[in-house]
C-alpha positions, -999 to 999 in steps of 0.1 A, spaced: 674 638 -631 655 670 -631 656 690 -663 670 721 -645 699 700 -634 706 684 -668 732 710 -681 752 708 -649 751 671 -643 750 654 -677 785 666 -685 801 645 -713 769 621 -716 767 602 -748 731 590 -745 701 605 -727 668 586 -720 637 607 -716 600 604 -713 587 638 -723 551 629 -730 542 615 -696 569 609 -670 564 579 -646 554 581 -619 547 618 -616 528 623 -649 549 654 -657 549 666 -694 580 683 -707 570 718 -721 575 728 -757 602 754 -746 621 728 -727 618 703 -756 635 729 -779 662 736 -753 668 699 -749 673 693 -786 697 722 -788 718 709 -759 719 674 -775 729 689 -809 758 708 -794 771 679 -774 763 653 -801 742 633 -775 719 606 -787 684 609 -772 662 579 -767 626 592 -764 603 568 -747 568 579 -756 552 560 -727 514 566 -724 516 594 -750 484 582 -767 463 589 -735 457 626 -731 423 640 -721 410 673 -734 445 686 -744 463 686 -776 495 666 -773 528 683 -778 550 672 -808 573 643 -802 610 651 -798 618 629 -828 595 648 -850 608 681 -839 644 669 -844 638 657 -879 621 690 -888 653 708 -875 676 685 -895 687 668 -863 689 630 -865 699 623 -829 666 610 -816 655 573 -813 618 572 -808 604 542 -788 568 532 -784 549 502 -771 516 484 -777 513 471 -741 491 499 -730 471 507 -762 463 471 -769 476 444 -744 509 434 -728 508 398 -740 512 411 -776 549 417 -767 553 442 -795 569 477 -795 586 498 -822 615 521 -827 618 549 -852 655 555 -856 679 579 -876 695 562 -905 730 562 -891 721 538 -863 696 515 -882 723 489 -888 736 487 -853 702 487 -837 690 460 -861 719 438 -852 713 443 -815 677 434 -819 685 402 -838 709 392 -811 683 395 -784 654 374 -796 651 381 -834 615 393 -839 579 387 -828 559 361 -849 554 374 -885 518 365 -884 512 387 -854 530 416 -871 510 411 -903 477 411 -884 487 443 -865 496 460 -898 462 451 -912 445 463 -880 464 498 -883 461 501 -920 423 495 -919 417 523 -893 406 500 -865 436 509 -843 428 547 -844 390 540 -837 401 518 -808 422 545 -794 394 570 -796 371 547 -777 396 540 -750 405 576 -746 367 583 -738 365 554 -715 397 563 -696 387 599 -694 354 589 -676 373 566 -652 399 592 -644 372 617 -636 354 590 -614 387 587 -595 393 623 -591 357 627 -579 359 598 -554 391 611 -539 375 646 -534 344 629 -519 359 604 -496 393 620 -487 388 657 -493 419 678 -486 438 647 -473 443 635 -508 467 657 -529 473 648 -565 507 655 -580 505 679 -611 466 681 -609 465 702 -641 480 674 -662 453 651 -676 472 622 -692 481 585 -687 464 556 -668 471 565 -632 472 593 -606 500 598 -581 484 608 -548 498 620 -516 478 610 -485 479 635 -457 478 612 -427 502 606 -398 512 571 -409 542 557 -428 536 544 -463 544 509 -454 519 509 -425 492 524 -447 498 496 -473 498 469 -446 464 482 -432 449 482 -467 463 447 -474 447 434 -442 414 447 -456 421 430 -489 428 462 -507 458 461 -530 477 493 -534 511 503 -549 531 528 -529 553 553 -548 584 553 -525 603 528 -546 602 552 -575 620 580 -557 656 583 -547 643 605 -518 608 590 -509 580 615 -502 575 627 -466 539 614 -466 524 581 -480 521 584 -517 501 560 -539 499 550 -575 463 547 -582 455 532 -616 421 537 -630 421 520 -665 409 486 -653 379 494 -632 344 507 -641 333 540 -625 311 527 -598 338 502 -585 363 531 -585 341 551 -561 333 521 -539 370 512 -536 381 547 -525 352 548 -501 363 515 -486 399 527 -484 388 558 -466 368 538 -440 399 515 -435 421 544 -429 395 562 -405 393 592 -429 365 617 -427 366 640 -457 371 677 -450 
């Protein structure tokens, strides 16, 4: 649902799920003005907002905008549930996330959580609390931001070198997250492009399943967090050769 359509289509909604810090898969960031407008709309309609702060920790060269939950609390609005995860900042196997919730819904959410699978092991929670309290978590985030910024720059450079104008990034001015959404300007269906890459033992993720109306051109989700810079360039160069692309 596009923000511009919200007021017309949300109607009598009771709950709204949003990812204002880094929308997947486009990487869009909700502006400060729209955040204020959204909170006003929710307050007027008594709508509960669930704010998923996915990937919010990874922004490169930009100051992050305040979370909706913090803005709402400052305005005396207690209608935002803030959700975060440690799967990106640490590792998925930890299986830990967190909620910051308004007091009126603490009881119901706690009961729902207990009914699902109670809680992660207490020793894991205690170790994580010590890790955070000692400052190690913040230092870890600082190191990873620097690392991921270099890898992101390597991917942007590799696309420019090996694909040229045939690779178009969505929202190129937004430097955040752990992937780029890239449209490939080639006369080939996305499925055929993925098949050709797979035949050359290149694993890619197409973006079409993420859209109700798939993009007209093949569009790829290119992650950069798990590969060193030299392998990123080599991988993009290999993909260009497989697709017969000469940069221009």
